[in-house]
C-alpha positions in Angstrom: -6.7 -1.9 8.7 -6.4 0.6 5.9 -4.7 -1.5 3.2 -6.8 -3.6 0.9 -3.8 -5.9 0.4 -3.3 -6.4 4.1 -7.0 -7.2 4.5 -6.8 -9.7 1.7 -3.8 -11.3 3.2 -5.4 -11.8 6.6 -8.6 -13.1 5.0 -6.7 -15.6 2.9 -4.6 -16.9 5.8 -7.7 -17.5 8.0 -10.0 -18.8 5.3 -7.7 -21.1 3.3 -5.9 -23.9 5.2 -3.3 -24.4 2.6 -2.3 -20.7 2.7 -2.3 -20.8 6.5 0.1 -23.8 6.5 2.3 -22.1 3.9 2.4 -18.9 5.9 3.4 -20.8 9.1 6.2 -22.6 7.3 7.4 -19.9 4.9 5.7 -16.5 5.6 7.7 -14.6 2.9 6.3 -16.9 0.2 2.8 -15.8 1.2 3.6 -12.2 1.7 5.1 -11.9 -1.7 1.7 -12.7 -3.3 0.2 -9.5 -2.0 1.0 -5.8 -2.8 2.1 -5.0 0.8 4.2 -2.0 1.7 7.5 -2.7 3.5 6.0 -1.3 6.6 3.0 -3.7 6.4 5.3 -6.7 5.8 7.4 -5.7 8.8 4.3 -5.3 11.0 2.9 -8.8 9.9 6.3 -10.5 10.5 6.8 -8.7 13.9 3.3 -9.7 15.1 3.8 -13.3 13.7 7.2 -13.6 15.5 5.8 -12.3 18.8 2.5 -14.0 18.9 2.4 -16.7 16.1 -0.8 -17.1 14.2 -3.5 -16.0 16.6 -7.2 -15.5 16.5 -9.3 -12.9 18.2 -10.0 -15.2 21.1 -6.5 -16.7 21.5 -4.7 -17.0 24.8 -1.5 -15.5 23.3 -3.3 -12.4 22.2 -5.0 -12.0 25.6 -1.7 -12.5 27.4 0.0 -9.9 25.3 -2.7 -7.2 25.5 -4.4 -8.2 28.8 -8.2 -8.2 29.2 -8.3 -4.5 30.2 -5.8 -3.1 27.7 -8.4 -0.8 26.1 -10.4 0.2 29.1 -10.1 3.9 30.0 
């Protein structure tokens, strides 16, 4: 991730339960608190709509990318 604002958003969602719940019920209210570009907002919402709120070891993420997605 290049954007400091995007990094802060992800950190806040995963470290603060209140923010996480707010994001899950009203993502726009959380996104508006960060200086994200329109492209970043769209990427967050697209990922959220497709996968929900996932962690690095989630089944949703693995099912989407597959266990060998990055093997060459």
